[in-house]
A tleap script that builds the chain and sets N, CA, C and O, in Angstrom:
source leaprc.protein.ff14SB
mol = sequence {
  NMET GLY LEU VAL VAL PHE GLY GLN ILE GLY
  GLY ILE ALA GLY ILE MET ARG ARG LYS ARG
  SER ASP GLY GLU SER ARG PRO MET THR LEU
  GLY GLY ALA LEU ALA ALA ARG VAL ARG LEU
  ILE VAL TRP CYS LYS ALA CYS ARG HIE GLN
  ALA GLU PRO ASP VAL ALA ASP GLN VAL ALA
  ARG SER GLY ALA ASP THR THR VAL ILE ASP
  TRP ALA SER ARG LEU ARG CYS SER ALA CYS
  ASP SER ARG GLU VAL ASP PHE VAL VAL SER
  GLY ALA THR CARG
}
set mol.1.N position { 0.821 -1.172 -0.034 }
set mol.1.CA position { -0.011 0.032 0.006 }
set mol.1.C position { 0.834 1.217 0.051 }
set mol.1.O position { 1.765 1.267 0.856 }
set mol.2.N position { 0.572 2.224 -0.790 }
set mol.2.CA position { 1.329 3.444 -0.904 }
set mol.2.C position { 0.566 4.478 -0.080 }
set mol.2.O position { -0.581 4.276 0.317 }
set mol.3.N position { 1.283 5.643 0.169 }
set mol.3.CA position { 0.634 6.726 0.866 }
set mol.3.C position { 0.580 7.894 -0.102 }
set mol.3.O position { 1.536 8.140 -0.837 }
set mol.4.N position { -0.460 8.568 -0.105 }
set mol.4.CA position { -0.611 9.766 -0.941 }
set mol.4.C position { -1.079 10.917 -0.054 }
set mol.4.O position { -2.131 10.832 0.580 }
set mol.5.N position { -0.292 11.991 -0.013 }
set mol.5.CA position { -0.665 13.198 0.670 }
set mol.5.C position { -1.666 13.981 -0.218 }
set mol.5.O position { -1.397 14.319 -1.371 }
set mol.6.N position { -2.804 14.234 0.387 }
set mol.6.CA position { -3.812 14.887 -0.534 }
set mol.6.C position { -4.195 16.282 -0.081 }
set mol.6.O position { -4.971 16.918 -0.793 }
set mol.7.N position { -3.723 16.819 1.039 }
set mol.7.CA position { -3.919 18.198 1.415 }
set mol.7.C position { -3.333 18.402 2.745 }
set mol.7.O position { -2.919 17.476 3.443 }
set mol.8.N position { -3.311 19.675 3.086 }
set mol.8.CA position { -2.771 20.111 4.374 }
set mol.8.C position { -3.711 21.139 4.995 }
set mol.8.O position { -4.016 22.155 4.369 }
set mol.9.N position { -4.169 20.888 6.207 }
set mol.9.CA position { -5.045 21.749 6.924 }
set mol.9.C position { -4.385 22.070 8.317 }
set mol.9.O position { -4.148 21.145 9.094 }
set mol.10.N position { -4.110 23.267 8.611 }
set mol.10.CA position { -3.524 23.601 9.940 }
set mol.10.C position { -2.275 22.951 10.157 }
set mol.10.O position { -2.020 22.610 11.312 }
set mol.11.N position { -1.366 22.696 9.160 }
set mol.11.CA position { -0.144 22.143 9.438 }
set mol.11.C position { -0.179 20.549 9.453 }
set mol.11.O position { 0.851 19.880 9.531 }
set mol.12.N position { -1.364 20.044 9.377 }
set mol.12.CA position { -1.415 18.529 9.488 }
set mol.12.C position { -1.896 18.073 8.073 }
set mol.12.O position { -2.930 18.490 7.552 }
set mol.13.N position { -1.101 17.236 7.546 }
set mol.13.CA position { -1.411 16.726 6.190 }
set mol.13.C position { -2.331 15.575 6.348 }
set mol.13.O position { -2.188 14.724 7.226 }
set mol.14.N position { -3.327 15.577 5.425 }
set mol.14.CA position { -4.352 14.478 5.382 }
set mol.14.C position { -3.654 13.347 4.541 }
set mol.14.O position { -3.026 13.622 3.520 }
set mol.15.N position { -3.775 12.214 4.957 }
set mol.15.CA position { -3.218 11.024 4.231 }
set mol.15.C position { -4.237 9.990 3.871 }
set mol.15.O position { -5.091 9.642 4.686 }
set mol.16.N position { -4.159 9.479 2.630 }
set mol.16.CA position { -5.043 8.513 2.205 }
set mol.16.C position { -4.216 7.387 1.717 }
set mol.16.O position { -3.187 7.594 1.074 }
set mol.17.N position { -4.677 6.099 2.030 }
set mol.17.CA position { -3.935 4.899 1.576 }
set mol.17.C position { -4.552 4.477 0.314 }
set mol.17.O position { -5.761 4.599 0.121 }
set mol.18.N position { -3.692 3.953 -0.602 }
set mol.18.CA position { -4.220 3.371 -1.824 }
set mol.18.C position { -3.409 2.070 -2.078 }
set mol.18.O position { -2.262 1.912 -1.660 }
set mol.19.N position { -4.049 1.223 -2.745 }
set mol.19.CA position { -3.544 -0.094 -3.163 }
set mol.19.C position { -2.875 0.046 -4.491 }
set mol.19.O position { -3.280 0.868 -5.314 }
set mol.20.N position { -1.880 -0.724 -4.709 }
set mol.20.CA position { -1.188 -0.773 -6.064 }
set mol.20.C position { -2.088 -1.373 -6.956 }
set mol.20.O position { -2.640 -2.429 -6.647 }
set mol.21.N position { -2.310 -0.784 -8.095 }
set mol.21.CA position { -3.073 -1.332 -9.168 }
set mol.21.C position { -2.307 -2.475 -9.886 }
set mol.21.O position { -1.110 -2.612 -9.637 }
set mol.22.N position { -2.899 -3.266 -10.724 }
set mol.22.CA position { -2.144 -4.240 -11.376 }
set mol.22.C position { -1.107 -3.750 -12.329 }
set mol.22.O position { -0.082 -4.396 -12.549 }
set mol.23.N position { -1.383 -2.567 -12.912 }
set mol.23.CA position { -0.482 -1.985 -13.845 }
set mol.23.C position { 0.583 -1.124 -13.230 }
set mol.23.O position { 1.420 -0.603 -13.967 }
set mol.24.N position { 0.614 -0.925 -11.843 }
set mol.24.CA position { 1.587 -0.075 -11.281 }
set mol.24.C position { 2.835 -0.898 -10.829 }
set mol.24.O position { 2.705 -1.950 -10.204 }
set mol.25.N position { 3.946 -0.422 -11.141 }
set mol.25.CA position { 5.185 -1.181 -10.789 }
set mol.25.C position { 5.584 -1.008 -9.367 }
set mol.25.O position { 5.214 -0.046 -8.695 }
set mol.26.N position { 6.354 -1.970 -8.919 }
set mol.26.CA position { 6.926 -2.006 -7.571 }
set mol.26.C position { 8.311 -1.271 -7.672 }
set mol.26.O position { 8.851 -1.055 -8.757 }
set mol.27.N position { 8.835 -0.910 -6.489 }
set mol.27.CA position { 10.228 -0.340 -6.479 }
set mol.27.C position { 11.197 -1.246 -7.044 }
set mol.27.O position { 11.070 -2.462 -6.899 }
set mol.28.N position { 12.219 -0.698 -7.720 }
set mol.28.CA position { 13.254 -1.444 -8.356 }
set mol.28.C position { 14.075 -2.147 -7.191 }
set mol.28.O position { 14.343 -1.519 -6.167 }
set mol.29.N position { 14.466 -3.461 -7.373 }
set mol.29.CA position { 15.360 -4.086 -6.501 }
set mol.29.C position { 16.707 -4.057 -6.980 }
set mol.29.O position { 16.915 -3.655 -8.125 }
set mol.30.N position { 17.673 -4.444 -6.227 }
set mol.30.CA position { 19.063 -4.567 -6.766 }
set mol.30.C position { 19.184 -5.723 -7.773 }
set mol.30.O position { 19.940 -5.640 -8.741 }
set mol.31.N position { 18.400 -6.840 -7.517 }
set mol.31.CA position { 18.343 -7.940 -8.522 }
set mol.31.C position { 17.790 -7.465 -9.806 }
set mol.31.O position { 18.286 -7.815 -10.877 }
set mol.32.N position { 16.737 -6.647 -9.721 }
set mol.32.CA position { 16.188 -6.112 -10.973 }
set mol.32.C position { 17.027 -5.201 -11.667 }
set mol.32.O position { 17.026 -5.190 -12.898 }
set mol.33.N position { 17.859 -4.314 -10.896 }
set mol.33.CA position { 18.834 -3.510 -11.522 }
set mol.33.C position { 19.795 -4.296 -12.277 }
set mol.33.O position { 20.140 -3.986 -13.417 }
set mol.34.N position { 20.250 -5.360 -11.620 }
set mol.34.CA position { 21.265 -6.219 -12.279 }
set mol.34.C position { 20.764 -6.872 -13.601 }
set mol.34.O position { 21.450 -6.962 -14.618 }
set mol.35.N position { 19.523 -7.304 -13.469 }
set mol.35.CA position { 18.917 -7.968 -14.655 }
set mol.35.C position { 18.657 -6.896 -15.783 }
set mol.35.O position { 18.684 -7.231 -16.967 }
set mol.36.N position { 18.439 -5.782 -15.446 }
set mol.36.CA position { 18.067 -4.675 -16.467 }
set mol.36.C position { 19.418 -4.084 -16.950 }
set mol.36.O position { 19.445 -3.253 -17.857 }
set mol.37.N position { 20.464 -4.497 -16.370 }
set mol.37.CA position { 21.760 -3.866 -16.745 }
set mol.37.C position { 21.897 -2.287 -16.635 }
set mol.37.O position { 22.530 -1.587 -17.424 }
set mol.38.N position { 21.257 -1.887 -15.620 }
set mol.38.CA position { 21.276 -0.427 -15.408 }
set mol.38.C position { 22.545 -0.045 -14.563 }
set mol.38.O position { 23.198 -0.888 -13.949 }
set mol.39.N position { 22.824 1.232 -14.583 }
set mol.39.CA position { 24.034 1.713 -13.738 }
set mol.39.C position { 23.447 2.438 -12.568 }
set mol.39.O position { 22.401 3.069 -12.720 }
set mol.40.N position { 24.045 2.387 -11.428 }
set mol.40.CA position { 23.760 3.074 -10.203 }
set mol.40.C position { 24.854 4.121 -10.005 }
set mol.40.O position { 26.005 3.774 -9.738 }
set mol.41.N position { 24.512 5.361 -10.130 }
set mol.41.CA position { 25.527 6.496 -9.974 }
set mol.41.C position { 25.196 7.179 -8.729 }
set mol.41.O position { 24.081 7.674 -8.566 }
set mol.42.N position { 26.091 7.230 -7.863 }
set mol.42.CA position { 26.052 7.747 -6.480 }
set mol.42.C position { 26.937 8.860 -6.270 }
set mol.42.O position { 28.078 8.803 -6.730 }
set mol.43.N position { 26.501 9.972 -5.562 }
set mol.43.CA position { 27.362 11.107 -5.287 }
set mol.43.C position { 27.051 11.607 -3.912 }
set mol.43.O position { 25.933 11.460 -3.419 }
set mol.44.N position { 28.070 12.214 -3.275 }
set mol.44.CA position { 27.961 12.775 -1.993 }
set mol.44.C position { 27.616 14.289 -2.135 }
set mol.44.O position { 28.248 15.003 -2.914 }
set mol.45.N position { 26.629 14.745 -1.389 }
set mol.45.CA position { 26.251 16.086 -1.409 }
set mol.45.C position { 27.204 16.931 -0.656 }
set mol.45.O position { 27.312 18.123 -0.944 }
set mol.46.N position { 27.896 16.398 0.282 }
set mol.46.CA position { 28.831 17.193 1.145 }
set mol.46.C position { 30.136 17.545 0.414 }
set mol.46.O position { 30.587 18.690 0.373 }
set mol.47.N position { 30.707 16.479 -0.158 }
set mol.47.CA position { 32.000 16.739 -0.765 }
set mol.47.C position { 32.109 16.513 -2.293 }
set mol.47.O position { 33.167 16.715 -2.888 }
set mol.48.N position { 30.988 16.090 -2.904 }
set mol.48.CA position { 30.872 15.960 -4.312 }
set mol.48.C position { 31.514 14.660 -4.947 }
set mol.48.O position { 31.491 14.406 -6.151 }
set mol.49.N position { 32.054 13.922 -4.026 }
set mol.49.CA position { 32.642 12.569 -4.508 }
set mol.49.C position { 31.591 11.793 -5.258 }
set mol.49.O position { 30.434 11.760 -4.839 }
set mol.50.N position { 31.948 11.189 -6.320 }
set mol.50.CA position { 31.015 10.469 -7.159 }
set mol.50.C position { 31.508 8.927 -7.279 }
set mol.50.O position { 32.713 8.691 -7.369 }
set mol.51.N position { 30.663 8.007 -7.279 }
set mol.51.CA position { 31.086 6.585 -7.438 }
set mol.51.C position { 29.934 5.895 -8.324 }
set mol.51.O position { 28.798 6.358 -8.430 }
set mol.52.N position { 30.371 4.782 -8.911 }
set mol.52.CA position { 29.498 4.008 -9.701 }
set mol.52.C position { 29.761 2.535 -9.220 }
set mol.52.O position { 30.551 1.794 -9.804 }
set mol.53.N position { 29.029 2.162 -8.094 }
set mol.53.CA position { 29.336 0.787 -7.628 }
set mol.53.C position { 28.918 -0.308 -8.573 }
set mol.53.O position { 27.984 -0.083 -9.343 }
set mol.54.N position { 29.523 -1.467 -8.583 }
set mol.54.CA position { 29.186 -2.599 -9.424 }
set mol.54.C position { 27.939 -3.130 -8.842 }
set mol.54.O position { 27.895 -3.436 -7.651 }
set mol.55.N position { 26.897 -3.255 -9.648 }
set mol.55.CA position { 25.549 -3.745 -9.214 }
set mol.55.C position { 25.670 -5.154 -8.674 }
set mol.55.O position { 25.076 -5.461 -7.640 }
set mol.56.N position { 26.456 -6.065 -9.369 }
set mol.56.CA position { 26.627 -7.389 -8.991 }
set mol.56.C position { 27.217 -7.542 -7.580 }
set mol.56.O position { 26.780 -8.377 -6.788 }
set mol.57.N position { 28.230 -6.700 -7.297 }
set mol.57.CA position { 28.743 -6.609 -5.949 }
set mol.57.C position { 27.748 -6.207 -4.924 }
set mol.57.O position { 27.740 -6.775 -3.832 }
set mol.58.N position { 26.914 -5.268 -5.210 }
set mol.58.CA position { 25.892 -4.817 -4.294 }
set mol.58.C position { 24.903 -5.870 -4.088 }
set mol.58.O position { 24.441 -6.021 -2.958 }
set mol.59.N position { 24.542 -6.585 -5.012 }
set mol.59.CA position { 23.629 -7.704 -4.897 }
set mol.59.C position { 24.190 -8.712 -3.971 }
set mol.59.O position { 23.491 -9.208 -3.086 }
set mol.60.N position { 25.415 -9.026 -4.144 }
set mol.60.CA position { 26.098 -10.041 -3.263 }
set mol.60.C position { 26.089 -9.504 -1.771 }
set mol.60.O position { 25.821 -10.282 -0.856 }
set mol.61.N position { 26.365 -8.255 -1.542 }
set mol.61.CA position { 26.403 -7.636 -0.225 }
set mol.61.C position { 25.021 -7.529 0.433 }
set mol.61.O position { 24.832 -7.960 1.571 }
set mol.62.N position { 24.092 -6.971 -0.269 }
set mol.62.CA position { 22.813 -6.552 0.358 }
set mol.62.C position { 21.602 -7.476 -0.056 }
set mol.62.O position { 20.550 -7.448 0.582 }
set mol.63.N position { 21.790 -8.284 -1.133 }
set mol.63.CA position { 20.685 -9.200 -1.493 }
set mol.63.C position { 19.967 -8.710 -2.668 }
set mol.63.O position { 19.823 -7.500 -2.842 }
set mol.64.N position { 19.497 -9.603 -3.507 }
set mol.64.CA position { 18.835 -9.314 -4.747 }
set mol.64.C position { 17.409 -8.665 -4.521 }
set mol.64.O position { 16.895 -7.951 -5.381 }
set mol.65.N position { 16.801 -8.955 -3.316 }
set mol.65.CA position { 15.433 -8.415 -3.050 }
set mol.65.C position { 15.435 -7.130 -2.354 }
set mol.65.O position { 14.368 -6.606 -2.035 }
set mol.66.N position { 16.583 -6.580 -2.092 }
set mol.66.CA position { 16.654 -5.245 -1.459 }
set mol.66.C position { 16.304 -4.153 -2.482 }
set mol.66.O position { 16.856 -4.086 -3.580 }
set mol.67.N position { 15.346 -3.293 -2.055 }
set mol.67.CA position { 14.985 -2.228 -3.060 }
set mol.67.C position { 16.190 -1.297 -3.169 }
set mol.67.O position { 17.030 -1.238 -2.270 }
set mol.68.N position { 16.263 -0.544 -4.327 }
set mol.68.CA position { 17.376 0.320 -4.539 }
set mol.68.C position { 17.253 1.536 -3.548 }
set mol.68.O position { 18.257 2.103 -3.117 }
set mol.69.N position { 15.995 1.905 -3.212 }
set mol.69.CA position { 15.793 2.957 -2.268 }
set mol.69.C position { 16.332 2.559 -0.803 }
set mol.69.O position { 16.988 3.358 -0.134 }
set mol.70.N position { 16.035 1.375 -0.392 }
set mol.70.CA position { 16.568 0.960 0.952 }
set mol.70.C position { 18.119 0.802 0.858 }
set mol.70.O position { 18.851 1.182 1.772 }
set mol.71.N position { 18.566 0.254 -0.231 }
set mol.71.CA position { 20.050 0.238 -0.425 }
set mol.71.C position { 20.688 1.641 -0.313 }
set mol.71.O position { 21.674 1.845 0.396 }
set mol.72.N position { 20.112 2.548 -1.008 }
set mol.72.CA position { 20.657 3.893 -1.005 }
set mol.72.C position { 20.561 4.595 0.374 }
set mol.72.O position { 21.409 5.432 0.684 }
set mol.73.N position { 19.623 4.295 1.142 }
set mol.73.CA position { 19.477 4.851 2.407 }
set mol.73.C position { 20.594 4.409 3.437 }
set mol.73.O position { 20.760 5.023 4.491 }
set mol.74.N position { 21.276 3.419 3.109 }
set mol.74.CA position { 22.384 2.910 3.962 }
set mol.74.C position { 23.797 3.312 3.474 }
set mol.74.O position { 24.827 2.944 4.038 }
set mol.75.N position { 23.755 4.096 2.379 }
set mol.75.CA position { 25.048 4.530 1.820 }
set mol.75.C position { 25.765 5.541 2.641 }
set mol.75.O position { 25.119 6.296 3.367 }
set mol.76.N position { 27.083 5.603 2.569 }
set mol.76.CA position { 27.930 6.482 3.302 }
set mol.76.C position { 29.079 6.879 2.312 }
set mol.76.O position { 29.580 6.010 1.598 }
set mol.77.N position { 29.480 8.110 2.264 }
set mol.77.CA position { 30.570 8.527 1.359 }
set mol.77.C position { 31.896 7.840 1.774 }
set mol.77.O position { 32.272 7.870 2.946 }
set mol.78.N position { 32.554 7.261 0.859 }
set mol.78.CA position { 33.845 6.685 1.227 }
set mol.78.C position { 34.900 7.705 1.290 }
set mol.78.O position { 35.972 7.376 1.798 }
set mol.79.N position { 34.736 8.950 0.822 }
set mol.79.CA position { 35.763 10.006 0.900 }
set mol.79.C position { 35.694 10.759 2.259 }
set mol.79.O position { 36.701 11.000 2.925 }
set mol.80.N position { 34.392 11.124 2.636 }
set mol.80.CA position { 34.282 12.043 3.768 }
set mol.80.C position { 33.386 11.532 4.849 }
set mol.80.O position { 33.156 12.220 5.843 }
set mol.81.N position { 32.794 10.157 4.653 }
set mol.81.CA position { 32.032 9.525 5.682 }
set mol.81.C position { 30.560 10.122 5.904 }
set mol.81.O position { 29.832 9.731 6.816 }
set mol.82.N position { 30.220 11.042 5.040 }
set mol.82.CA position { 28.859 11.673 5.160 }
set mol.82.C position { 27.800 10.685 4.642 }
set mol.82.O position { 27.990 9.841 3.766 }
set mol.83.N position { 26.612 10.922 5.337 }
set mol.83.CA position { 25.503 10.044 4.818 }
set mol.83.C position { 24.584 10.822 3.968 }
set mol.83.O position { 23.513 10.330 3.615 }
set mol.84.N position { 24.980 12.132 3.586 }
set mol.84.CA position { 24.261 12.938 2.660 }
set mol.84.C position { 24.639 12.646 1.223 }
set mol.84.O position { 25.364 13.371 0.542 }
set mol.85.N position { 24.038 11.429 0.797 }
set mol.85.CA position { 24.246 11.028 -0.588 }
set mol.85.C position { 23.039 10.999 -1.376 }
set mol.85.O position { 21.930 10.979 -0.843 }
set mol.86.N position { 23.219 10.994 -2.698 }
set mol.86.CA position { 22.113 10.898 -3.572 }
set mol.86.C position { 22.471 9.947 -4.671 }
set mol.86.O position { 23.639 9.583 -4.805 }
set mol.87.N position { 21.491 9.516 -5.484 }
set mol.87.CA position { 21.812 8.540 -6.550 }
set mol.87.C position { 20.844 8.734 -7.642 }
set mol.87.O position { 19.798 9.371 -7.518 }
set mol.88.N position { 21.273 8.113 -8.796 }
set mol.88.CA position { 20.303 8.009 -9.962 }
set mol.88.C position { 20.610 6.660 -10.624 }
set mol.88.O position { 21.743 6.181 -10.667 }
set mol.89.N position { 19.470 6.062 -11.156 }
set mol.89.CA position { 19.532 4.813 -11.862 }
set mol.89.C position { 19.598 5.263 -13.392 }
set mol.89.O position { 18.742 6.003 -13.875 }
set mol.90.N position { 20.637 4.779 -14.089 }
set mol.90.CA position { 20.699 5.190 -15.413 }
set mol.90.C position { 20.765 3.942 -16.277 }
set mol.90.O position { 21.416 2.958 -15.925 }
set mol.91.N position { 20.033 4.003 -17.492 }
set mol.91.CA position { 20.129 2.929 -18.372 }
set mol.91.C position { 21.230 3.151 -19.492 }
set mol.91.O position { 21.510 2.289 -20.324 }
set mol.92.N position { 21.784 4.320 -19.427 }
set mol.92.CA position { 22.744 4.731 -20.377 }
set mol.92.C position { 24.091 3.930 -20.193 }
set mol.92.O position { 24.528 3.664 -19.073 }
set mol.93.N position { 24.695 3.577 -21.316 }
set mol.93.CA position { 25.949 2.859 -21.209 }
set mol.93.C position { 27.122 3.907 -21.116 }
set mol.93.O position { 26.995 5.039 -21.583 }
set mol.94.N position { 28.141 3.523 -20.561 }
set mol.94.CA position { 29.389 4.369 -20.454 }
set mol.94.C position { 29.875 4.705 -21.773 }
set mol.94.O position { 30.888 5.392 -21.901 }
savepdb mol mol.pdb
quit
């Protein structure tokens, strides 16, 4: 079930729950990223360090069923140790 914010009254947002329809996709998993041969490009917002981790290595570490969003929430910059990182999934080849 997803959450949809549909309005805000007096600083409190109203939330309505909705079910995924048959045509709506689920979040991408690391296994799905590997199968789709996409690239995961990650960068640090603090020091601007950029990396492109090998998707197969990330599947081996975190598991194929881990969503890319959950995986990204655990990232830490290898240059400055910041957790302020962002990422993009790219289908473009190098």
